[in-house]
C-alpha positions in Angstrom: 11.9 11.2 -23.4 9.0 8.7 -24.0 9.1 5.5 -21.7 10.3 3.4 -24.5 12.7 5.1 -27.2 11.2 2.9 -29.6 8.0 4.6 -29.4 9.9 7.6 -31.5 10.9 5.4 -34.4 8.0 4.9 -37.2 6.9 1.7 -38.0 8.3 1.4 -41.8 11.8 2.7 -40.6 14.6 0.7 -42.0 15.9 -0.1 -38.6 13.0 -2.1 -38.0 13.9 -3.9 -41.4 17.3 -4.5 -40.5 16.3 -5.9 -37.0 14.1 -8.4 -38.5 16.5 -9.6 -41.2 19.1 -10.0 -38.3 16.6 -12.2 -36.5 15.9 -14.4 -39.5 19.7 -14.9 -40.0 21.7 -17.8 -38.8 24.6 -16.1 -36.6 25.8 -19.5 -35.1 29.2 -18.9 -36.3 29.3 -15.8 -34.1 27.9 -17.4 -31.2 30.5 -20.2 -31.8 33.4 -18.2 -30.7 31.4 -16.0 -28.2 33.0 -16.5 -24.7 30.9 -17.7 -21.9 33.4 -18.8 -19.2 33.3 -15.4 -17.5 36.8 -14.4 -18.2 37.5 -10.9 -19.5 35.2 -8.2 -20.3 31.8 -9.3 -21.6 31.3 -9.2 -25.2 28.6 -7.3 -26.9 25.6 -9.2 -28.1 26.5 -10.5 -31.6 23.0 -9.8 -33.3 23.1 -6.2 -32.0 26.5 -6.0 -33.5 25.4 -7.4 -36.8 22.3 -5.2 -37.0 24.2 -2.1 -35.9 27.0 -2.5 -38.5 24.2 -3.5 -41.2 22.1 -0.3 -40.5 25.3 2.1 -40.4 26.7 0.6 -43.7 23.2 0.9 -45.3 23.3 4.7 -44.1 26.7 5.2 -45.6 28.5 5.3 -42.1 31.5 3.2 -42.2 33.7 5.1 -39.6 33.6 3.5 -36.2 33.7 6.6 -34.5 30.9 8.0 -36.5 29.0 4.9 -35.7 29.6 5.2 -31.9 28.6 9.1 -32.0 25.5 7.8 -34.0 24.6 5.4 -30.9 24.4 8.7 -28.6 23.0 11.2 -31.0 20.5 9.2 -33.5 17.0 7.5 -32.3 17.4 4.6 -34.8 20.9 3.7 -33.7 19.8 3.7 -30.0 17.1 1.4 -30.9 19.0 -1.1 -32.5 21.9 -0.7 -29.9 
């Protein structure tokens, strides 16, 4: 594997577009309910989850198990996650 898995993803890939789009979104509603008191398990980063779901839905993957599997097997999903 390369030192950085992002090197395997070409410049014009859909994943980069999704990441840029999510970076420009107002996600305050997600962060408003984000627990910061240290109780319970730490939550996943909301911007990463939004990007992951948008990318998966754009690719036609709607199953949570299939998305989880893709995060282990697909480079684009790994870059987003």
